[in-house]
C-alpha positions as CSV (number, residue, x, y, z in Angstrom):
1,M,108.5,120.0,82.3
2,K,107.7,116.1,81.9
3,Q,110.2,115.1,84.4
4,T,108.9,117.9,87.2
5,V,105.4,116.6,86.8
6,I,106.5,113.0,87.4
7,Y,108.5,114.1,90.3
8,S,105.5,115.9,92.3
9,L,103.4,112.7,91.5
10,L,106.0,110.3,92.7
11,I,106.5,112.5,95.6
12,S,102.3,112.8,96.3
13,G,101.6,108.9,95.7
14,V,104.4,107.9,98.4
15,L,103.2,110.4,100.6
16,A,99.5,109.9,100.1
17,T,99.5,106.5,100.9
18,T,101.3,107.2,104.1
19,A,99.6,109.7,106.4
20,L,101.8,109.9,109.2
21,R,104.0,112.2,110.6
22,A,106.6,112.0,113.4
23,D,110.6,113.3,113.6
24,N,112.2,110.5,111.8
25,L,109.2,110.1,109.3
26,A,108.8,113.9,108.6
27,D,112.4,114.1,108.4
28,A,112.9,111.6,105.8
29,A,109.6,112.9,103.9
30,N,111.6,116.1,104.0
31,D,115.1,114.7,102.8
32,L,113.4,112.8,99.8
33,C,111.8,116.1,98.7
34,E,114.2,117.8,98.7
35,H,116.0,115.6,96.9
36,I,112.9,115.4,93.9
37,K,113.2,119.3,93.8
38,Q,117.1,119.7,93.6
39,C,116.7,117.1,90.6
40,T,114.0,119.1,89.2
41,L,116.0,122.3,89.1
42,T,119.1,120.3,87.9
43,Q,116.5,118.9,85.1
44,M,115.2,122.3,84.3
45,N,118.2,124.0,84.1
46,Q,119.2,121.8,81.4
47,E,116.4,121.8,79.4
48,E,115.4,124.5,77.2
49,I,112.3,125.9,78.7
50,T,110.6,129.4,77.7
51,P,110.9,132.1,80.6
52,E,107.3,132.3,80.7
53,M,107.1,128.1,81.6
54,R,109.9,128.7,84.2
55,Q,108.2,131.4,85.9
56,M,105.0,128.8,86.0
57,I,107.2,126.2,87.1
58,E,109.4,127.4,89.8
59,P,106.8,128.4,92.6
60,M,105.7,124.9,92.3
61,I,108.8,123.6,92.9
62,A,109.2,126.0,95.2
63,N,105.9,125.2,97.2
64,M,106.7,121.5,96.9
65,C,107.7,120.5,99.8
66,T,105.1,122.8,102.5
67,A,102.6,121.0,99.8
68,M,104.3,117.8,100.8
69,R,104.3,118.0,104.1
70,S,100.6,119.2,104.9
71,Q,99.7,116.0,103.5
72,V,101.7,114.1,106.4
73,T,99.3,114.0,109.4
74,A,101.1,112.8,113.1
75,A,101.2,109.5,114.0
76,P,103.0,107.6,116.7
77,E,106.5,106.4,116.1
78,G,105.1,102.8,117.1
79,H,102.8,102.8,114.7
80,P,102.8,99.9,112.4
81,L,103.7,101.9,109.0
82,Y,105.9,104.4,110.8
83,Q,109.3,102.7,110.5
84,S,108.2,101.1,106.4
85,A,107.2,104.2,105.6
86,T,110.5,105.9,106.5
87,D,112.8,103.4,105.5
88,C,110.9,103.5,101.7
89,M,111.4,107.2,102.0
90,R,114.8,107.1,102.9
91,S,115.7,104.7,100.0
92,M,113.9,106.6,97.4
93,T,116.4,109.4,98.7
94,R,119.1,107.2,97.5
95,I,118.1,107.1,93.8
96,S,119.8,109.4,91.1
97,C,118.9,112.1,89.7
98,E,119.2,110.3,86.5
99,A,117.6,106.6,87.6
100,M,114.6,109.1,88.8
101,Q,114.7,111.4,85.2
102,D,114.3,107.4,83.6
103,G,111.6,106.2,85.8
104,A,113.8,102.5,85.8
105,N,114.6,101.2,88.9
106,M,112.2,104.0,90.8
107,E,111.2,100.7,93.2
108,T,113.3,99.8,96.2
109,A,112.8,97.1,98.6
110,E,112.1,98.9,101.2
111,C,109.0,100.6,99.2
112,K,107.8,96.9,98.3
113,K,108.4,96.3,102.1
114,Y,106.6,99.6,102.9
115,E,103.3,98.5,100.2
116,E,103.1,94.9,101.4
117,I,102.9,96.1,105.0
118,A,100.4,98.9,104.4
119,R,98.5,96.3,101.7
120,S,98.2,94.0,104.9
121,Y,97.2,97.0,107.7
122,S,94.3,98.5,105.6
123,G,92.9,95.0,105.0
124,E,93.0,95.0,101.4
């Protein structure tokens, strides 16, 4: 359960700051969501979860990528954040489920770069 919440927050956090959508970015976001969804399901299968808890969690997991896609809005491929956001999501897809569960080493070089560009773009 804890990991399910962490994964959901992880994907929401990345996408909330992105607010972009184009084919490559949308594909990267979907790939990341599917990776997190698979890690979550694997973790759930390894834990002793009550049938009631599983019944509550499974619809959230099933709808996670749909909810994520609704947070991503249209932007042209040339947008200043487009490529770095895509690279960040692709790099997070390469993080193992074990590393995600551990919570260590979750920050990739690509995501650090994205955060820097996003801060400069937003005027912070």
